[in-house]
Structure formats: structure tokens, C-alpha cells
N, C-alpha and C positions, 0 to 999 in steps of 0.2 A: 292197592294203597301206594305202590311205587309211582304210578302215573300221576296222581295229584301232586305228590312231592316233587316230581320232576318238573311239572308245570310251574309250581311255585318257584323252584330254583331257576328255571329258565326265565321267568318273569323278572326275578331279582337281577339276574345276569344281564337281561336285556336293558333294564333301567341303568345299570352301570355302563353298558355300552353307549347308551344315549348321552350320559354325562360326559364320558371321555370323548365321544364324537363331537359334542358341542364345544368342548374345550379345544379339541384339535382344529375345529373350523375357525375359532377365534384366533388361535395361535398361528394358523396358516395365513390369515389376513395380515396379522402383524408382520410375519416373516416376509410376505410378499411386498409390503410397503417398505420395510427396511432394505430389502434387496433392490427395489426399484430406485430408492433415493441414495443408498450408500454404495451399491454394487458389492462385490466381494470384500468383506471386512470382518473383524472380530465380532462386531454387533450382529452382522448378518448370520455368521456361523452359529452364534448363541441362540438367535431366534429360530433358526432352522432346526437346531438340535432339540429345542423345547417342543417345537411342532412335531417332530418325529417321535418324541417320547409319548406325547398324547395320542399320536396316530397308532403307535404300537399297543397302548392300553386299549384303544378302541378295537383294534384287530383281535387282541387276546380275549376280551370279554365277548366280542361278537362271535368268535369261533366257539367259545364255551356255550353261549346261548343256542347256537345252531346245533351243537352236540346234544344239549338237553332236550330240544324240540324233537330231534330224530329219535332219541332214546325213549321219549314219551310216546311217540307214534308207534314204534315197533315193540313197545313194552319191555325193553331191556332193563334189567336191574343194574347193569354195569353203569348206567347213567347216574345212579345215586352218588357215585364218586364226585360228581359235580358239586355236591353240597360242601365239599372241602373249599370250593371257591366262593361260596356264598358270603362268609365273613369279609373276604376281600372286597366283594361287590358292595356289601353294606357300608364298609368303610369308605368306598369310593362315592357312594350316595351322600354320606355325611360330609366328606371333604369336598365333594363336587359342588356344593353350594358356593364355595369360594373361588372355584375355577374361573368363572366369567370375570369376577372382580380382579383376580390375579392377572388375567389376560389384559384387562383394561389398564391395570397398573403398569404392566410391562410395556404396553403401547405408550402410556403417558411418560414413562421414564425414557423410552427411546426418543419421543418427541422433544422432551426437555434436553436430552443430550444433543440432539440434532440442532436445536436452537442455540445451545451453548457453543457448539462448533461453528455455527454460522456467525455468531457474535465474535468469536475469536478470529475468524477469517476476516471479518470486517475491520477489526482492530488492527490486524496486520496489514490490510490493504489501505487503510486510511492514511498512514504516513506516506505511502508511495503516491497516493493521489495528491496529497499536499505538495510533496516534492515535485511532482509533475506540473503543478500549477505555478510553483515558484521558479523552477528551473526545467522547463519543458525540453524533451528530446528533439522535438520538431519545431523549427522556427519558420516563419513565413518567408516566401521567396519575394524579394523586393528588387525590382528592375534597377540595374546600375550598381548593385552591390552583391558581394559574396559574404555569407555569414557562417561562421563555425562556432561550436560551443563544446564544452565538456563540463560535466559536473561529477564530483566525487564526494560521496557522503563520508563524514568523519566517524564519530563514535555512535551516531544514530541518524535515522532518516528524518526526524523532525528537526529541521535546521533553520537558520535565519538567513542563509545565503540565497540570493535570487538574481535573476537577470531578465531582461525584456528587450524585444525588438518590435518597434511600432512604425508602420508606414503613416506619415503625417499627410503627405500628398504625393503625387507622382514625382519621383526623383528626389524625394526628401524623406528621411527616416530618422528615428531616434533610437539610440542604443543605450541601455541602462544596465548597471550592475550595482549591487548593494549587499550589505552585510549587517544584520542586527546582532547586537551583543547578546551572548547567552545561547542556550540551546533549549530544545523541547518545544512544547505546543505554544507557549506564550511568545517565544521569538518567531515561530512560524506564522502565528496570527498577525503579529506586527508587520512582518515582512510582506504578507499577503495584502494587508491594508495599504502599506506604502506603495507597493507595486501598482496597484490598480487606481489609487488616488492620483499617482504621478501621471498615469495615462491621461486622465481627465485634464490635468493642468498643462500637459504638453500640447494638447489640442487647443487649449485656451490661450496659452502664451507662446509667442515665437521664441522668446529668450529663455534658455534653460535655467538661468539664474533666477528669473521670476517664478518659474515652475517650482524650483527648489524652495524658495521663500514661502510660497503658498503651502507646499507640502510640509515644511517645517512647522508652520503655524498650526496646521490641522493636526499633525501627529503630536505636537507638544500639548495640545488641548486635551489629549487622552489622559494626561496625568500619570504616565508610567515613568516615574522618576528613575527607576533602575535600568531603563532601556535607552540605548542610543543607536543611531543608524549611520554607518558610513556609506556614501552613495555617490556615484558619478553618472552624469547624463551627458550624452553627446548628440548633437543634431548635425547630420551629414546631408549635404545638398550636392547632388551630382551635377545639376544644371549650373549652379553658381560656382561649383568647384570649391566649396568651403566646408570647414568643420568648426562648429561652435560648441564649446563645452563649459560645464560648471561641475565642481566637485565638492562634496561635503565631507571633508576629512578622510577621503578614501586614498588608498595607496596609489602612487603615480601610475597613470596609464602610459602606454608607450606608442608613439606614432613613428612608423617607418616612412620618411619623407625625404626626397632628394638624396637617396642612398645613405641615410644616416638615421639614428634613433633619437627621438625627441621626447623628453618626459612632459606629460601634461599633469601638473600637480594640483593639489587641493586649492580651491578658491574661496573656502569658507569653512566654518567649524562643523562638527558632527551635527546631524539632525537630532532634535529633541534635547539638545544641550541648552539652547537659549531660544525661547519662542520668537524673539525679535531679531534674530541674527540676520545679517545681510550677506548676500552671496554675489560674487562677480562672475562674469562669463568672458571668455576670450575666444577670438576667431582666428583660425589659421587657414592657409591655403591647403586644398586637398586635390592632388593630382591623380590621374589614372594610375592604378596599381599601388597607390599608397595604402598602407596597412595600419589599422588601429587595433591594439590588444589591451583588453581590460580584464581584471582578475580580482579575486578577493584575497584577503590577507593570509588565508590558509596556504596559498602557494608560496609567498615570500617568506613565511615563517616556518617552513620545513627546516628541521634542525639536524645538524651534524655536531653532536656534542653541544657546546655553548654557542656555536656559529650558526647563523641563519642563512638560508638560501639567498634571501635579499633581493631588492629591486634590480641591482646591477646584474646579478646572474640571470634574472628574468630577461633583461635587455640583451645580454650576451647570447642567451639561448635563441631569442628571436632573430638576432643578427646573423646567426649561423646559416639560416635559410629562410629569409623573409618572403621568398617567392613560393614557398610550399603551399599546398592546398590548406585552406583555413582550418578545416577539421583536423587534418594531420598535424598542423602547427600547434593547435590547442592540446592535442594528446601528447605531443612531444614535450611541451612545456611541463605537463604534469609528470611525465616519465623522468624528465631531467631533475625535477625536484625530488622525486622518489629515489632516484639513483644517488642523489646528494645526501639524503637523510640517512642517519644511522639508526633511526627508530621509526616506527609507523607514523604516518601523518594522521593525527587524531582530529584535526580541525577539518571543517568542510572546505572544499576547494571548488571554485567556479571560475571558468575562463571563457571569455567571449572575444571573438576576433571578427573584424569587419574590413573587407578590402573593396575599394572602389574599382570597378571594372569598366 
């Protein structure tokens, strides 16, 4: 009588072994995918621990099954003690119907968390990509000129400051710097549109004032009444030895020429203020080693109490060493403003320097 009972017990235990084994196989696949995609992490550790739990259940009931088979073969009554495990095996059979669904739910949850993490990474990366389009770290090499830049984000990466360097033809280039009022994605989108529209107009018109008028008309048509753009554009010609500029309400640029600093001031109103605004352009001589420095208002508006760093201090900082490398000069300007300020500079700061060589 003992042998049939042992065979029945072994069959029940074998069924429980299969249930735990199937669950362990599914959990193992999930753990392997999490480990492959995430590497060592909390999610990986949890998946592996769940897999190990099911693997231990498989090993436990598998050993009990083997013991029942051996006891039935040799006719040992000691094997009847395995009936103690039969209720646990039956419970495993009942609960085991949910094991595959639970494994799939675990995999679905992990995939959902992975997609959420990827979305967050993209959201963090997007502002950096925007900033790199508006104020790129690398500028083109243009024969006859040395160009340096620095950009410092203020309270956030989504900003309205931008600059650009465009080769119009051999020996002739345009340098642009601008600032859109406000912060966030709206200002960044407006800055992006203005920057790349201006490129088109600079190739279409030789006079930077005409390019500004066309840009102003196009940007004003967008109907963004709460936004304005300060912007200056300079066309430098190494063959003719000239610099021609126009400025839409932007802080004064500074030109180091004939051993002195010369301000290049605004020649018209802010862009998007008046769709029909007119802009003037002026041309000055550009000698070898002359230096042009352009910047956004975040630099001049660094504060020490109620006092601003101001345009005159910008000029004084350039005058200290106008022969410095353009990259170094840009960084020194920002450092000078930071040293002057008694509070962190919260606004975005962009500086662009061009030297004729």
C-alpha cells in the first residue's frame, strides 16, 4: 500500500517542480534582459533575487520528488513522510497558474520603467541639444580670422541667448549675437528661428541692415507680442579691410582698433517691436590684429549690490590685454564679471570675440 501512495506523492511533487521550474525559467529571462540593458542596478538585483527564489522552489520540490521515487522503488516506508510536503505542492499547483502572468507583469513593469527612464534622459538631454544649436561649443574655422566664444547658462539650460559665425564667401564672414526676452522653451524656439532665418538673409543681402529689416518683418509676423530680440550682426571682410555692422537695440559691441576701444552702438530698435522699423548700418576700417568683442546683457548686468558691471567695465577688461587669445579673452571677461558680482549671475551670458589676422 505504501508504494502506490509514494507514487501519488511523487507525482504531485513532480507537478509542483514543473510549476516552479517554468516560473524560474520565465523569471530568468526577465533577469537576463534587465541585466543586459541596465547592468548592475537595484532593478537587476530584484529580478535576480526573484529568479533565485523560484529556482530554490524548483530545487526543493525536485529533490522531494526524487526522494519519493527512490522510496517507492526500494519499498521504504520512510518515504511516507513526503506526504507532509504534498499540501505545499498542491498549493504551488493552485498558485502556479498565476506564476507566468506574474512573470509577464514583472517584465512589463520593468519595460515601462525603462521607457520612463529613457524619456527622462531625453528630457534632460533636449535642453543641452537646444543650447548647442543656439550657442555651439565649436565654431567653423574661417581663413583670415580667429574666433573665440564662451557661453554660461543662467538659471536654466533653455535660454534665449545665441550667437553664430557664418562664412559668406572667402575672406568674408558674418558674426552674430542676440538675446530673446524671457527664458524657457518659448524663448529658445524664437532664438532658434531668428538665428537660422538671419543666415538666409545674410546670404541674400550684402548690407546687414537690410538683413535685419527682413528678419524683423518675418519675426514680427509671428505675432508673439510679449517677445523682443536684441541682436547685432557684423560683416567682416579681410580682403577689403572693412567691418560693417548693424544692431537692433543690443548692448554696445567693442572694437579694439588703432590701440583704442571704440563702441559700436545700436543702429535701430529691438526686433519684433515695430514690424516696419528701419535699421542703419555703418562701415569702419578693419586692420590686422583688430579685435571685435560682442556679448549679451547678462555680462554687463552682473551686479555688486545696486551697481552693474556695465559696458565701461567690459571695455576696461578688454583693454587690459587685447592681444590675448580670443578664447582666453572671452573667459577672462566672464571671470571679471563674476569677480565683480556679489551674487551669482542668474542671467545667461554669451561672449563672442573675432580678431582679424
